[in-house]
C-alpha positions as CSV (number, residue, x, y, z in Angstrom):
1,M,-57.7,-41.4,-45.1
2,T,-55.2,-43.9,-43.7
3,W,-51.7,-43.8,-45.1
4,S,-50.3,-47.1,-46.1
5,R,-46.8,-48.4,-45.5
6,R,-46.9,-50.6,-48.7
7,E,-43.8,-50.0,-50.7
8,G,-44.4,-48.1,-53.8
9,D,-47.6,-46.3,-52.7
10,W,-46.0,-42.8,-52.7
11,R,-44.3,-43.5,-56.0
12,D,-47.6,-44.4,-57.6
13,E,-49.2,-41.2,-56.3
14,D,-46.5,-39.0,-57.9
15,P,-44.4,-40.8,-60.5
16,E,-43.2,-37.6,-62.1
17,L,-41.6,-36.3,-58.9
18,F,-40.1,-39.6,-57.8
19,A,-38.6,-40.1,-61.2
20,I,-36.8,-36.9,-60.8
21,I,-35.5,-38.0,-57.4
22,D,-34.4,-41.3,-59.0
23,R,-32.4,-39.3,-61.5
24,E,-30.7,-37.3,-58.7
25,L,-29.9,-40.6,-56.9
26,E,-28.3,-41.8,-60.1
27,R,-26.3,-38.6,-60.4
28,Q,-24.9,-38.9,-56.9
29,N,-24.1,-42.6,-57.4
30,T,-22.4,-42.2,-60.7
31,T,-20.5,-38.9,-60.6
32,I,-17.7,-37.6,-58.4
33,Q,-18.9,-35.2,-55.7
34,L,-16.2,-32.7,-54.9
35,I,-18.4,-29.8,-53.6
36,A,-16.6,-28.8,-50.3
37,S,-19.9,-28.1,-48.5
38,E,-21.6,-31.4,-49.4
39,N,-21.5,-34.9,-48.1
40,F,-23.5,-38.2,-48.1
41,T,-25.6,-38.7,-45.0
42,S,-26.2,-42.1,-43.4
43,P,-29.4,-44.1,-44.0
44,A,-30.3,-43.3,-40.3
45,V,-30.0,-39.6,-41.0
46,L,-32.2,-39.9,-44.1
47,A,-34.8,-41.9,-42.1
48,A,-35.0,-39.4,-39.3
49,T,-35.3,-36.5,-41.8
50,G,-38.2,-38.3,-43.5
51,S,-39.9,-39.3,-40.3
52,V,-43.4,-38.3,-38.9
53,L,-41.7,-35.6,-36.8
54,T,-42.2,-33.4,-39.8
55,N,-45.9,-33.2,-38.8
56,K,-45.4,-31.5,-35.5
57,Y,-45.4,-27.7,-34.8
58,S,-43.2,-26.9,-31.9
59,E,-42.6,-23.1,-31.6
60,G,-40.5,-22.4,-28.6
61,Y,-38.1,-24.6,-26.7
62,P,-38.5,-27.9,-24.7
63,G,-40.8,-27.2,-21.8
64,K,-41.8,-23.8,-23.1
65,R,-43.8,-24.5,-26.3
66,Y,-46.6,-22.5,-27.8
67,Y,-48.5,-25.6,-28.9
68,G,-49.7,-28.7,-27.1
69,G,-48.6,-32.3,-27.7
70,N,-44.9,-31.6,-27.7
71,Y,-43.9,-33.9,-24.8
72,V,-42.3,-36.4,-27.3
73,I,-40.8,-33.7,-29.5
74,D,-39.2,-32.1,-26.3
75,E,-37.3,-35.4,-25.8
76,V,-36.0,-35.3,-29.4
77,E,-34.7,-31.7,-29.1
78,N,-33.2,-32.3,-25.7
79,L,-31.4,-35.3,-27.0
80,A,-30.0,-33.3,-29.9
81,R,-28.9,-30.5,-27.6
82,E,-27.2,-32.8,-25.1
83,R,-25.4,-34.7,-27.8
84,A,-24.2,-31.5,-29.4
85,K,-22.9,-30.2,-26.1
86,A,-21.2,-33.5,-25.3
87,L,-19.6,-33.8,-28.7
88,F,-18.1,-30.4,-28.7
89,G,-17.7,-29.7,-25.0
90,A,-20.0,-26.7,-25.1
91,E,-21.9,-25.2,-22.2
92,H,-25.0,-24.5,-24.4
93,A,-26.4,-25.6,-27.7
94,N,-29.2,-24.3,-29.9
95,V,-30.1,-26.9,-32.5
96,Q,-33.0,-25.0,-34.2
97,P,-31.2,-22.9,-36.9
98,H,-32.4,-24.1,-40.3
99,A,-28.9,-23.3,-41.8
100,G,-25.5,-21.9,-41.1
101,A,-26.6,-18.6,-42.4
102,N,-29.5,-18.5,-40.0
103,A,-27.2,-19.4,-37.2
104,N,-24.8,-16.6,-37.9
105,L,-27.6,-14.0,-38.3
106,A,-29.1,-15.2,-35.0
107,V,-25.8,-14.6,-33.2
108,Y,-25.6,-11.1,-34.6
109,L,-29.2,-10.4,-33.7
110,G,-28.8,-11.6,-30.2
111,L,-25.4,-10.1,-29.4
112,L,-25.2,-6.9,-31.5
113,E,-27.2,-3.7,-32.1
114,P,-27.8,-2.5,-35.7
115,G,-24.9,-0.5,-36.9
116,D,-22.4,-2.2,-34.6
117,T,-18.9,-2.8,-36.0
118,V,-17.9,-6.4,-36.7
119,L,-14.5,-7.7,-38.0
120,G,-14.7,-10.6,-40.4
121,M,-12.8,-12.2,-43.3
122,R,-13.0,-10.6,-46.7
123,L,-15.3,-12.5,-49.0
124,D,-12.9,-12.4,-51.9
125,Q,-10.2,-14.0,-49.8
126,G,-12.2,-16.9,-48.2
127,G,-14.9,-15.3,-46.0
128,H,-18.6,-16.2,-46.2
129,L,-21.6,-14.3,-47.4
130,T,-22.8,-13.8,-43.8
131,H,-19.4,-12.3,-42.9
132,G,-20.5,-8.9,-44.1
133,S,-21.4,-9.0,-47.8
134,P,-23.3,-5.8,-48.7
135,V,-26.0,-7.9,-50.4
136,N,-26.5,-10.0,-47.3
137,A,-28.4,-9.0,-44.1
138,S,-25.1,-9.1,-42.2
139,G,-23.6,-6.3,-44.3
140,R,-26.9,-4.3,-44.5
141,L,-27.6,-4.3,-40.7
142,Y,-24.1,-4.1,-39.3
143,R,-20.9,-2.3,-40.1
144,F,-18.4,-4.9,-41.2
145,V,-14.7,-4.3,-41.5
146,S,-12.4,-6.9,-42.9
147,Y,-9.1,-8.8,-42.8
148,G,-7.6,-11.1,-45.4
149,V,-4.6,-13.2,-46.3
150,T,-1.0,-12.2,-46.9
151,D,0.2,-11.8,-50.5
152,S,3.2,-14.0,-49.7
153,D,1.7,-17.3,-48.4
154,E,-2.0,-16.6,-48.8
155,R,-2.7,-17.4,-45.1
156,I,-4.6,-15.3,-42.6
157,D,-2.7,-12.1,-41.9
158,F,-2.9,-11.9,-38.1
159,D,-0.9,-8.6,-38.1
160,Q,-3.7,-7.2,-40.2
161,V,-6.4,-8.7,-38.0
162,R,-4.7,-7.0,-35.0
163,D,-4.2,-3.7,-36.7
164,V,-7.8,-3.4,-38.0
165,A,-9.1,-4.5,-34.6
166,R,-7.2,-1.9,-32.7
167,R,-8.1,0.8,-35.2
168,E,-11.9,0.0,-35.6
169,R,-12.6,-1.4,-32.2
170,P,-15.3,-3.9,-33.4
171,K,-17.8,-5.2,-30.9
172,M,-17.3,-8.7,-32.4
173,I,-14.6,-10.6,-34.2
174,V,-15.7,-13.4,-36.5
175,A,-13.2,-16.2,-37.6
176,G,-13.9,-19.0,-40.0
177,A,-14.2,-19.2,-43.8
178,T,-15.9,-20.8,-46.7
179,A,-12.9,-21.1,-49.0
180,Y,-9.7,-21.3,-46.9
181,P,-7.6,-24.5,-47.2
182,R,-5.6,-24.1,-44.0
183,L,-6.1,-24.7,-40.3
184,I,-7.6,-21.7,-38.5
185,D,-6.0,-21.2,-35.0
186,P,-8.6,-19.7,-32.7
187,E,-6.1,-18.6,-30.0
188,P,-4.7,-15.6,-31.8
189,F,-8.2,-14.4,-32.5
190,R,-9.1,-14.8,-28.9
191,A,-6.1,-12.9,-27.7
192,I,-6.9,-10.0,-30.1
193,A,-10.6,-10.0,-29.0
194,D,-9.6,-9.9,-25.4
195,E,-7.1,-7.0,-26.1
196,I,-9.9,-4.8,-27.4
197,G,-12.8,-6.2,-25.3
198,A,-14.6,-7.8,-28.3
199,L,-16.8,-10.9,-28.5
200,F,-15.2,-13.8,-30.4
201,V,-17.4,-15.9,-32.7
202,F,-16.0,-18.8,-34.7
203,D,-17.9,-19.9,-37.8
204,A,-17.1,-23.6,-38.0
205,A,-19.5,-24.4,-40.7
206,H,-17.0,-26.2,-42.9
207,I,-14.7,-27.8,-40.4
208,A,-17.2,-28.9,-37.6
209,G,-16.7,-32.6,-38.5
210,L,-12.9,-32.1,-38.5
211,V,-13.1,-30.6,-35.1
212,A,-15.3,-33.4,-33.8
213,G,-12.9,-35.9,-35.4
214,G,-9.8,-34.3,-33.7
215,V,-8.0,-33.1,-36.9
216,H,-8.6,-29.4,-36.6
217,P,-8.0,-27.1,-33.6
218,D,-11.0,-26.9,-31.4
219,P,-12.5,-23.4,-31.3
220,V,-15.0,-24.1,-28.5
221,P,-12.8,-23.5,-25.5
222,H,-11.6,-20.1,-27.0
223,S,-14.9,-18.7,-28.3
224,D,-17.9,-17.0,-26.9
225,V,-19.9,-18.6,-29.7
226,V,-19.3,-21.2,-32.3
227,T,-21.7,-21.6,-35.2
228,L,-21.7,-24.6,-37.5
229,T,-23.6,-26.5,-40.1
230,T,-24.4,-30.2,-39.7
231,H,-24.3,-31.2,-43.4
232,K,-20.7,-30.6,-44.5
233,T,-17.8,-32.5,-42.8
234,L,-20.1,-33.4,-39.9
235,R,-22.1,-35.6,-42.4
236,G,-25.6,-34.9,-41.0
237,P,-28.8,-33.3,-42.4
238,R,-28.9,-29.9,-43.9
239,G,-29.1,-27.5,-41.0
240,G,-27.3,-25.3,-38.5
241,C,-26.3,-25.3,-34.8
242,I,-25.1,-22.7,-32.3
243,L,-22.7,-23.5,-29.4
244,S,-22.1,-20.9,-26.8
245,T,-21.0,-20.1,-23.3
246,A,-23.8,-20.1,-20.7
247,G,-23.6,-16.3,-20.6
248,C,-24.6,-15.9,-24.2
249,A,-27.3,-18.7,-24.2
250,A,-30.4,-16.7,-23.3
251,A,-29.7,-13.9,-25.9
252,I,-29.0,-16.4,-28.6
253,D,-32.1,-18.6,-27.9
254,K,-34.3,-15.5,-28.0
255,A,-32.7,-14.4,-31.3
256,V,-33.3,-17.8,-33.0
257,F,-36.9,-17.8,-31.7
258,P,-38.9,-15.6,-31.8
259,G,-36.3,-13.2,-33.3
260,L,-35.5,-15.0,-36.6
261,Q,-37.3,-18.2,-37.1
262,G,-40.8,-19.7,-36.4
263,G,-41.4,-23.4,-35.8
264,P,-38.3,-25.5,-35.8
265,L,-37.9,-28.5,-38.2
266,E,-38.0,-31.2,-35.6
267,H,-37.5,-34.0,-38.1
268,V,-34.2,-32.3,-39.1
269,I,-33.3,-31.8,-35.4
270,A,-33.8,-35.6,-34.9
271,A,-31.5,-36.2,-37.8
272,K,-29.0,-33.8,-36.2
273,A,-29.1,-35.9,-33.1
274,V,-28.3,-39.0,-35.2
275,A,-25.4,-37.2,-36.7
276,F,-24.0,-36.0,-33.4
277,R,-24.1,-39.6,-32.1
278,E,-22.4,-40.8,-35.3
279,A,-19.7,-38.2,-35.0
280,G,-19.0,-39.3,-31.4
281,Q,-18.0,-42.8,-32.5
282,P,-14.3,-43.8,-32.7
283,S,-14.8,-44.6,-36.4
284,F,-15.6,-41.0,-37.1
285,R,-12.1,-40.0,-36.0
286,D,-10.7,-42.3,-38.6
287,Y,-13.1,-40.8,-41.2
288,A,-12.0,-37.2,-40.4
289,A,-8.3,-38.2,-40.6
290,Q,-9.0,-39.8,-44.0
291,I,-10.7,-36.7,-45.3
292,V,-7.6,-34.7,-44.6
293,S,-5.3,-37.4,-46.0
294,N,-7.4,-37.5,-49.2
295,A,-7.3,-33.8,-49.5
296,R,-3.6,-33.7,-49.3
297,A,-3.2,-36.5,-51.8
298,L,-5.6,-34.8,-54.2
299,A,-3.8,-31.5,-53.8
300,G,-0.5,-33.0,-54.6
301,A,-1.9,-34.8,-57.6
302,L,-3.5,-31.6,-58.9
303,A,-0.2,-29.8,-58.6
304,E,1.4,-32.4,-60.7
305,E,-1.3,-31.7,-63.3
306,G,-0.2,-28.1,-63.5
307,F,-2.7,-26.5,-61.2
308,R,-1.5,-23.8,-58.7
309,L,-2.8,-24.4,-55.2
310,V,-3.8,-21.3,-53.3
311,S,-1.6,-21.2,-50.1
312,G,0.5,-24.1,-51.6
313,G,-1.7,-26.9,-50.4
314,T,-4.3,-27.8,-47.7
315,D,-4.5,-28.8,-44.0
316,N,-8.3,-29.5,-44.0
317,H,-10.9,-31.0,-46.4
318,L,-10.7,-28.1,-48.9
319,I,-8.6,-27.2,-51.9
320,L,-8.6,-23.9,-53.7
321,I,-7.2,-24.0,-57.3
322,D,-5.8,-21.1,-59.3
323,L,-6.6,-22.1,-62.9
324,R,-4.3,-19.5,-64.5
325,T,-1.1,-21.6,-64.5
326,F,-3.0,-24.5,-66.1
327,D,-4.7,-22.3,-68.8
328,A,-4.6,-18.5,-68.7
329,E,-7.8,-18.3,-70.6
330,L,-9.8,-20.8,-68.6
331,T,-12.2,-19.3,-66.1
332,G,-13.7,-20.9,-63.1
333,K,-17.2,-20.8,-64.7
334,Q,-16.0,-22.6,-67.8
335,A,-14.1,-25.1,-65.8
336,Q,-17.1,-25.9,-63.6
337,E,-19.3,-26.4,-66.6
338,T,-16.8,-28.6,-68.4
339,L,-16.2,-30.8,-65.4
340,D,-19.9,-31.2,-64.9
341,R,-20.1,-32.6,-68.4
342,A,-17.3,-35.0,-67.5
343,G,-19.2,-36.2,-64.4
344,I,-17.0,-34.3,-61.9
345,T,-19.0,-31.9,-59.6
346,L,-17.4,-28.9,-57.9
347,N,-17.8,-25.1,-57.9
348,K,-16.1,-22.1,-59.3
349,N,-14.6,-19.8,-56.7
350,Q,-12.7,-16.6,-56.4
351,I,-9.0,-16.8,-55.5
352,P,-7.3,-14.1,-53.4
353,N,-6.9,-10.9,-55.5
354,D,-8.8,-12.5,-58.3
355,P,-8.9,-10.2,-61.4
356,R,-12.2,-11.7,-62.5
357,S,-15.7,-11.1,-61.2
358,P,-17.3,-13.6,-58.7
359,F,-19.6,-14.8,-61.5
360,V,-16.7,-15.8,-63.7
361,C,-13.6,-16.0,-61.4
362,S,-10.3,-17.7,-61.8
363,G,-10.5,-20.6,-59.4
364,L,-12.2,-23.8,-58.3
365,R,-13.1,-25.0,-54.9
366,L,-12.9,-28.7,-54.1
367,G,-13.5,-30.8,-51.0
368,T,-13.0,-34.5,-50.1
369,A,-15.7,-35.1,-47.4
370,A,-18.2,-36.8,-49.8
371,V,-15.7,-39.0,-51.7
372,T,-14.2,-40.1,-48.4
373,T,-17.6,-41.1,-47.2
374,A,-18.0,-43.1,-50.4
375,G,-14.9,-45.0,-49.5
376,M,-12.2,-43.5,-51.7
377,K,-8.6,-43.4,-50.6
378,E,-5.4,-41.6,-51.5
379,Q,-4.8,-43.6,-54.7
380,D,-8.2,-42.6,-56.0
381,M,-7.4,-39.0,-55.5
382,G,-4.6,-39.3,-58.1
383,A,-7.1,-40.8,-60.6
384,I,-9.5,-37.9,-60.0
385,A,-6.8,-35.3,-60.6
386,S,-5.8,-37.0,-63.8
387,L,-9.4,-37.0,-65.0
388,M,-9.8,-33.3,-64.2
389,G,-6.6,-32.5,-66.0
390,R,-7.6,-34.4,-69.1
391,A,-11.2,-32.9,-69.1
392,L,-10.0,-29.3,-68.7
393,G,-7.2,-29.8,-71.3
394,A,-9.5,-31.5,-73.8
395,G,-10.8,-28.3,-75.4
396,G,-7.6,-26.2,-75.3
397,G,-7.7,-22.5,-74.2
398,G,-11.1,-21.6,-72.8
399,G,-11.9,-25.1,-71.5
400,G,-14.8,-25.8,-73.7
401,G,-13.9,-29.4,-73.9
402,D,-14.2,-31.8,-76.9
403,A,-17.6,-33.6,-76.6
404,R,-16.1,-37.0,-77.5
405,D,-13.3,-36.7,-75.1
406,L,-15.6,-35.6,-72.3
407,T,-18.0,-38.5,-73.0
408,A,-15.1,-40.9,-72.7
409,I,-13.9,-39.3,-69.5
410,R,-17.4,-39.4,-68.0
411,E,-17.5,-43.1,-68.8
412,E,-14.2,-43.5,-66.8
413,V,-15.7,-41.5,-64.0
414,A,-18.7,-43.9,-63.9
415,V,-16.4,-46.9,-63.7
416,L,-14.6,-45.4,-60.8
417,C,-17.8,-44.4,-59.0
418,S,-19.2,-48.0,-59.5
419,K,-16.6,-49.1,-57.0
420,F,-17.7,-46.4,-54.5
421,T,-21.5,-46.2,-54.6
422,P,-22.8,-44.3,-51.6
423,Y,-26.4,-45.4,-51.9
424,S,-26.4,-48.8,-53.7
425,D,-29.4,-50.1,-51.8
426,L,-31.8,-47.1,-52.2
């Protein structure tokens, strides 16, 4: 069989599946995307991800493969590694992790022994699943102890970090978060790690693009290892990456393969190379600055709507809302579902000291990376906040939302999105 390039062939072969993809394209083009961990990739990233590189098995690393025919693939992966190192100023890069979670687990596998103590951020105060959740491999294989935020300003409590580190003597300290709206300074973590002789790992999954764009403190010079994802603020394909010092390189490479993963996804690695190049362009710095400016504008407008902002605002791409001042009965779960019906996509999230369970919770997490890619600016953030306030106020206590009101709001959302369509030509 010879595969044809004629447009429409693949759609004719599986109209059911491609009709579903068309519906998802329509959803992305016509609704507001505020998931803090999502973005819109460039057509070049999409093209690389969908390339013939998906056909090649390439277990191992460039020059050390377990299969033949990898002399072209080696060039792809080397290009991605070199671009990652150049973009972030790292001594070593492993671009094979399929996701940020895989990247974190590979670091633990390579640098720790089962049962070793690790200090990470509490999950209910902004930390990630891989920072020690008891239902995750990180919490099952290693002994995690935690730090959190202060009650007063809801920012990282470095006195607590130091006290716990001195008491527990962890082998590794992990910084970084999945729901923390402020800058994370790597230097105090490095100082504490040095004081107790611990390794310092910075999970930059959310803020990698902000680091590349120069609007967040760079953790690379201060860290033994930096993990990141390529699909959030970095605006690349779904995937992970590990940056490290030369001294950690061999252990980490061995942990990724053969320790944790099999054959790498070289089509995704090629797309990572595209994203690293894009993030190195001067225009990306403007983009990163606009993400932060939009987040601050959205935060201010949401506060005017009556929402309490965890920590009082944001320094990055992310906003964490406490819904209780807006509506004491409204849960994060109800708010997420109501806003979905109104064409506004975000996720429920716990807030610090949340009295509700993680499945219900009292907060919402928002991010501005995707809407900024779509071309929205500060004035559009005010419109989004107004739409959110109206949608969540439409149903009174409990946030159920009047169907007619939500339909009208969704129509307004579609009008706004028609001015900022990310994939108008697909």
